[in-house]
N, C-alpha and C positions, 0 to 999 in steps of 0.2 A: 346705717340708715338713722336718720334723726327721730326723735321722738314725735315730731309733728307728722312725719310720714307714717309712723306706727299708728298714731291715733287716726290718721285719714283711713288707712286700710281697716282698722278695727271697727269704723263707725260707718263704713262704705254702705251697708244695708240698712243702717238705722235712721239716717238723715243728717243733713247739714243745715245748720241755722246760721245765717249771715248777718250781721248787724246792718243798720240802715247805709252807712257810708258805702261799705263795700257792695251792697246790693245796687246802690246808685252806680258805683263805678262799673260795675257789671253792666247794668242796662245802658248807661251812656256809651261804653265801649262797644256793646252790641249794636247801638244805634249807629255810631260813627266813632271809631277809634282816634281818629284826628282830633276830635272835639275834647278828648280827655284833659288835654294840657290846658285849653283856654275856657273850660266850663268852671264857673266859680267853685262849686262843691266838690269837683274831682281835680282841681289843678295841681294838689300836691302828688298826685299819681302820675305814672307814665303809662305808655301802651304796654310796656314790659310787665307792670303790674297787673293791667287787665289780662294779659295773657297768663300770667301765674294763676291769677283768680279763676279764670276759665278752665284752666287745666285741673284746678281743685274741683270746682263745680261739677266738671264732666266725671269725676270719680264716683259721684253719689246718684243713687236712684230717686232720692227725695229731697227736694229742697224744702225746708220748714221756715214758717215766717209767722208773724203776728199782725192783726189788724193795725197795731200802731206803726209798724214799721211801714206797711203798705199805705197808711194815710200821709206819712210823711213823704213817701216817694210820690204819691199821687198829686200832691200839691205843688209840684215844680211847674213853675211858669217861665222859667230862663230860656228853656229850648224853645226856638222859634222857627218859622219856615218849614221845611220838609222834615226837619229833625224831630218836630213835636209830635206829629201823628206817628212816625216810625218809634218814637219812644215809647208814645201811648202803646202801640201794637205789640212791642216788646213787654211792657209792664202787664198788659192784658194776657199774653200768654204766660208770663212768669205766675201771675194770679191763678190762672186757671190748672197750672201744673203743679203748684206749690201745695204742701199741706199747711193749712192755717190753723193756729190755736189761738183761742181767744179767752184770755182770763178777764173777766171784768174789771173795769178801771177801779171800781170801789174797793176790789181785793188787791189790786196791784199796788194801790197807795199805801196799803197796810204792810207791804213787803219792806222789810229793813232798809233795802238798798234805795227805795224811793228817794229819800231826801238826796242822796249822794248822786244818783243817776238820772233822776227824771223818770217821767211815765214810760217812754218807748224802752229805754234800756232796763228798767225795773221789770217791764213786761217780758223782755227776753230772758232776764235772771229768773223771774219766776217759774219759767220752763226747764229750770235746772233739775226738776225731778224727772224729766224724760232722759233717754239714753241717747242724746243726739250728740253730734260734734258742733261746738260753738266757735264760730270764726269771727273776729272782731279785730279792729284797729283801734278801739277805744281802751286805753289802760285801765281806767276805773271798772270798766264793765269785765275786763279780763281778770283783773284781781279779785273782783266779786265773785265770778264764776270758779276761780281756783280755790277761794275759800270755802266755797260749798262743795268743793271735791269734784267738780264737773270737769270733763275733758274738754279743753278750750285752747286755741291757738291763736296767739297774736300775730296777726298779718305782718306787722313792722318785723317779727323775727323772720319771717318767710323772705321778706324783701332783703333783709341783712344776709341771710343764708344764701340767697342767689348771687349776691356780690362776692361771696367768699369762695363759690364753688369753682 
């Protein structure tokens, strides 16, 4: 069993914090998996990536997020037609079911990672004091979390692992 799967098992009861890109993949995939490949912000992912992410999310009782992540997601204007209300509905369900932690932005910008990561990812990194599993595809955020001794998984690693199994 890989370290990633051991971390998933370890944190199953604590919660999973997913970065913005992966939460977007999850919501777009829930709305219309066929749209993943041709939606600008998810085009680097596949339906198989969405399925993998869904399998991970299902392992956790609690999805953890921040207002910064949710703001980025709510500002999407690219989905049109029937997909837009479906996406919004999935977004609302996610917000209602997630545990949201808010560190004031005036505190987040004082975090040493702010200059390198920006506000949203620095807010995620500031939650490293909690015992969650962090899942990201952002290398800089991943490395920051590891430097802080946080249990984190780089989604790219899971994608590569899937191809080697």
